C-alpha positions in Angstrom: 0.0 0.0 0.0 2.9 2.3 0.6 4.1 1.8 -2.9 0.6 2.6 -4.3 0.4 5.7 -2.2 3.9 6.8 -3.4 3.0 6.0 -7.1 -0.3 8.0 -6.8 1.5 10.9 -5.3 4.3 10.9 -7.9 1.7 10.7 -10.7 -0.3 13.7 -9.4 2.9 15.8 -8.8 4.1 14.9 -12.3 0.8 16.0 -13.9 0.9 19.2 -11.8 4.4 19.9 -13.0 3.3 19.6 -16.6 0.6 22.2 -15.9 2.8 24.3 -13.7 1.4 27.5 -15.2 -2.0 26.6 -13.7 -0.4 26.1 -10.3 0.9 29.7 -10.3 -2.6 31.2 -10.7 -3.6 30.9 -6.9 -0.3 32.6 -6.0 -0.9 35.5 -8.5 -4.4 35.8 -7.2 -3.3 36.0 -3.6 -0.7 38.7 -4.5 -3.1 40.8 -6.4 -5.8 40.6 -3.6 -3.4 41.5 -0.9 -1.9 44.3 -2.9 -5.3 45.9 -3.4 -6.0 46.2 0.3 -3.6 49.1 1.0 -5.1 51.0 -1.9 -8.6 50.4 -0.7 -8.1 51.1 3.0 -5.3 53.7 2.8 -1.7 53.6 3.9 -2.3 53.8 7.7 0.1 51.3 9.2 -1.9 50.6 12.4 -5.1 49.7 10.5 -3.3 47.4 8.0 -1.3 45.7 10.7 -4.5 45.0 12.7 -6.2 43.3 9.9 -3.2 41.8 8.1 -3.5 38.3 9.7 -7.2 37.9 8.7 -6.5 39.3 5.2 -3.8 36.8 4.5 -5.8 33.9 5.8 -8.9 34.8 3.8 -6.8 35.5 0.7 -5.2 32.0 1.0 -8.6 30.4 1.5 -10.0 32.1 -1.6 -6.9 31.2 -3.6 -7.2 27.6 -2.7 -10.8 27.6 -4.0 -9.6 28.4 -7.5 -8.3 24.9 -8.1 -10.3 22.9 -5.7 -13.1 22.1 -8.2 -10.6 20.3 -10.5 -9.3 17.8 -7.9 -11.3 14.9 -9.3 -12.8 16.4 -12.4 -10.0 15.3 -14.7 -10.1 11.7 -13.5 -13.9 11.6 -14.0 -13.7 13.0 -17.5 -11.0 10.5 -18.8 -12.3 7.5 -16.9 -9.4 7.2 -14.5 -11.7 7.5 -11.5 -13.4 4.2 -12.3 -9.9 2.5 -12.3 -9.1 4.1 -8.9 -12.4 2.7 -7.4 -11.7 -0.8 -8.9 -8.0 -0.8 -7.8 -7.0 -3.5 -5.3 -5.6 -0.9 -3.0 -8.0 0.9 -0.6 -9.6 3.9 -2.3 -9.2 6.0 0.8 -5.4 5.5 0.6 -5.3 6.7 -3.1 -7.6 9.6 -2.2 -5.2 10.6 0.6 -2.4 10.7 -1.9 -4.5 13.0 -4.1 -5.2 15.3 -1.1 -1.5 15.5 -0.2 -0.6 16.3 -3.8 -3.3 19.0 -3.9 -1.9 20.6 -0.7 1.7 20.5 -1.9 0.9 22.0 -5.3 -1.7 24.6 -4.2 -1.3 25.5 -0.6 2.5 25.2 -0.1 3.4 28.0 -2.6 0.8 30.2 -0.9 2.3 29.5 2.5 5.7 30.4 1.1 4.5 33.8 -0.2 2.3 34.5 2.9 5.1 36.1 5.0 5.8 38.6 2.2 2.1 39.5 1.9 1.8 39.8 5.7 4.9 42.0 5.9 3.5 44.2 3.1 0.4 44.7 5.2 2.4 45.6 8.3 2.5 42.3 10.2 5.8 42.2 12.0 7.5 40.7 15.1 6.4 37.5 16.8 3.1 37.3 14.9 4.9 36.2 11.7 5.8 32.7 13.0 2.3 32.3 14.5 0.8 33.1 11.1 3.0 30.5 9.4 2.1 27.9 12.0 -1.6 28.7 11.6 -1.4 28.4 7.9 0.5 25.1 8.2 -2.5 23.8 10.2 -5.4 25.6 8.5 -4.5 24.9 4.8 -4.3 21.1 5.1 -7.5 21.2 7.1 -9.2 23.2 4.3 -7.8 20.9 1.7 -9.2 17.8 3.4 -12.6 19.3 3.9 -12.6 20.8 0.4 -11.7 17.4 -1.1 -14.6 15.7 0.6 -17.0 18.4 -0.7 -15.5 18.1 -4.2 -16.1 14.4 -4.2 -19.7 15.1 -3.2 -20.2 17.5 -6.1 -18.1 15.8 -8.8 -20.0 15.4 -12.0 -22.7 18.0 -11.1 -23.2 21.0 -13.2 -21.9 24.3 -11.9 -20.1 22.4 -9.2 -17.7 25.3 -8.5 -20.5 27.6 -7.2 -22.0 24.7 -5.2 -18.6 23.9 -3.8 -18.0 27.4 -2.7 -21.4 27.7 -1.0 -20.7 24.4 0.9 -17.1 25.2 1.9 -17.3 28.8 3.1 -19.5 28.1 6.1 -17.2 25.2 7.2 -14.1 27.4 6.7 -15.4 30.2 8.9 -14.4 28.5 12.2 -10.9 27.7 10.8 -10.4 31.3 9.8 -11.6 32.5 13.2 -9.2 30.3 15.2 -6.3 31.0 12.9 -6.9 34.7 12.9 -7.5 34.7 16.6 -4.1 33.1 17.2 -2.4 35.7 15.0 -4.3 38.6 16.7 -3.3 37.3 20.2 0.3 37.1 19.1 0.2 40.7 17.9 -1.1 41.8 21.3 1.3 39.7 23.3 -1.4 37.4 24.6 -1.4 33.6 24.8 -2.1 32.1 21.4 -1.6 28.4 22.0 -5.2 27.5 22.6 -6.5 28.4 19.1 -3.6 26.6 17.5 -4.3 23.6 19.6 -7.9 23.5 18.4 -6.7 23.7 14.8 -4.2 20.9 15.4 -7.0 18.7 17.0 -9.3 19.3 14.1 -6.6 18.5 11.6 -5.8 15.2 13.3 -9.4 14.3 13.2 -9.7 15.3 9.5 -6.6 13.3 8.5 -8.3 10.1 9.8 -11.9 10.7 8.6 -11.6 12.8 5.5 -10.1 10.2 3.1 -12.7 7.6 4.2 -15.5 10.1 3.7 -14.1 11.2 0.3 -13.8 7.6 -0.9 -17.4 6.9 0.1 -18.6 10.1 -1.7 -16.7 9.1 -4.9 -18.4 5.7 -4.9 -21.8 7.3 -4.4 -21.1 9.8 -7.2 -20.1 7.0 -9.6 -23.0 4.8 -8.7 -25.4 7.7 -9.4 
């Protein structure tokens, strides 16, 4: 099963490398959105610094939505999804490899550029490491939840709009905890509790999300 997981991950990363121009779109979107905030709100450093953590987190969330709809769409269109379901390896294992590949291709570049966006908005000092830690916990959690919702809507018309409507309410608590940790770090207050809640939710999602996603894909193919 480890070999199957590794082969699936290598396949998805190779396909993403061949379409590496598409992988840059979320990063460019995040840079453009974060750049517009100082123009819209003015150059006041105090105001920008106060909202910088939330702006970066919401920008990363919206950027991840750009490519979330296509996680299983290609496999459905070329018939590869049926082969995954009929494979001797557990479908949840193969789905977990797809989720990891999606996070590596989409979220990891956004995390890499997030400190630059935060510094541009005035986030400095000890809040920068807390922002990175919050993103390292929040983005895989969003990727896991989003993959389950993508499996539920795969094959439906206008699935992108439906996916956004389903994901955004579930993403609100994640953004609240992550932004709360960054805000507490800015004010010199304890910030471990919100991060601990994110870590607990991520641990639960790592176990349950691949199983739920595999079940949703089987239901989508049967229907």
